[in-house]
Steps between C-alpha positions, in 0.01 A plus 500: 500500500694168465461143461693277743629182337626246749736248340568754223855369459375153418398337169141610473524815704784645298297471176195653670701785636635569146149502353353726773779753431452487135141621549615785725439346846718596796632176637674393822645158567537297826711197474726317735714376215501145624390384161486831307780692335608855533576507134134426422391839646584810294714745699240777467249277690499545885602163651452416866686183615308335779221285597128521399421416863681804637202722575714806592681466161175472307358801679816701412474394125127595485550838662820600310354406161127556539419141427136441397524135362719198547583199287632212704741258330728409803474131572676169511386293208674168483247227540742225596664718762153588645433129560842470681474822683136604547569736794720712283229542240211571744712755694624685186211468264211533747612643834716766350237594248262555783748753652522664166122521463469648853761766431333598172158499654616717796652749256208540266592272209192333381596347157689174502600276209601157620735250321304178564535160319313217333649287766208605729278262293681186578429200283284608205138369501458630151712660229520790434486630844263801561472710815203302632711184527537367854813606677692232695877534450731193512807686622582762766587758232148485370354514842704807590363688212139380564523617853592850376198485263273430792655781695454749212136402481454563871701835488271613219187430701638644832722784388402581137833398359438424134697240326555302188663164556653370175540119490794436277570192301858467377676829445769478236705695249668843529457858417780683309671610835394238762484126519502198730808450727433278812749328718423224517316491174195260502295614208497293183562758227804676644654158596452388143667802368786471738556150364502638149762750605707228665451655849365181633563146380148385461134560582309264738152408386311433818255223426454330163211268605221758529162428333574743218558442125880487541532409869618837622326765701303778321508871591351828372777747428438881487744757373629728764403816310144370465496429877628850566231661283231332708625659820483851351148423386415366848626823651282709264205267600527597865580868419161528329320383813427143388474203749770267613553189285679170474628455141686235310792581270598239244477430133257214507742283316698220663845383401684191623854496630606317174325759290688778678825315435434452129396868467822607673707277264332667201554852633850457605620262234691308769487156660351502853595185699240356741470243764190338645440553865219406750199713541539801748281516803214746457496513119158455344468303168351797303442873561325697223312823574175647377570877472167607357435707817822703452396577133142591598556710819841654422502499129826309503622332187835312479730624238738206509300182550713273286751281687763558228486872549526466885802271466658723234474818726665308787770364272592849386534614859700201613736525217584855604504409885673166492577541878171676572526835671852413637626654166 
């Protein structure tokens, strides 16, 4: 029996693959390597290079590896790009995922862990955000993920495909082996650390006039290893016959852009030049999650909730991978 991890060569997927293998699971990866890295998949792990929407390929993977569960990380995730190119996001994140679901369903796979996002909530009506919060995204990226959530609910009712949709807040940090390497990079913490390393000239702060204590947007950061552990617990949840769920993953603590910058300066001991820039389309003022449901249902407990430890783990990885996986 095996677990199929789509997007297993990417940032989050690679850490989850690592943790699955550490507990003795047989893992197989499907990734088109558009944004993933071959070097992020151990050579001992079967890697199929192709599209999640290729039903024949998915059927081949399932049959050759006796796949019984899938974890789905393959997605485009850049909010700004989704505003400019919504068709790209709906096609890849929603339509291709439907093809994946159909192929899994047709081949008897009934356990599905979905990488969703807090972007499905849209503008927060209250903080922290719990799972009962209304969902009305303000960008196509969020809509593409919400559409998959609605499809999963329908597939559970009609076909008995059980799922856990994990709504991430901001994944950050690194494991000992794997870290964040995107091209282009849009996430704050790796950009800040690239500036500390001199790989980029400065960091743009998108919006300094928000209604927050220091004028910059506030986000909830969760260590990548804590995020990964929640996926393993979600898989256990389904394997023991429990029902499908929508669950938040965050620390419940919000940090502003300026707080992240100051933390990174302390951790690195280096200056980090910044420039003020206009707000980005589709960016909410504040996103902080209520993760009580994850704690109560899954028994999940973050091991690295402090921002300083998150930044420190990322800094260690970036110092040893100054050009990312190109090295």
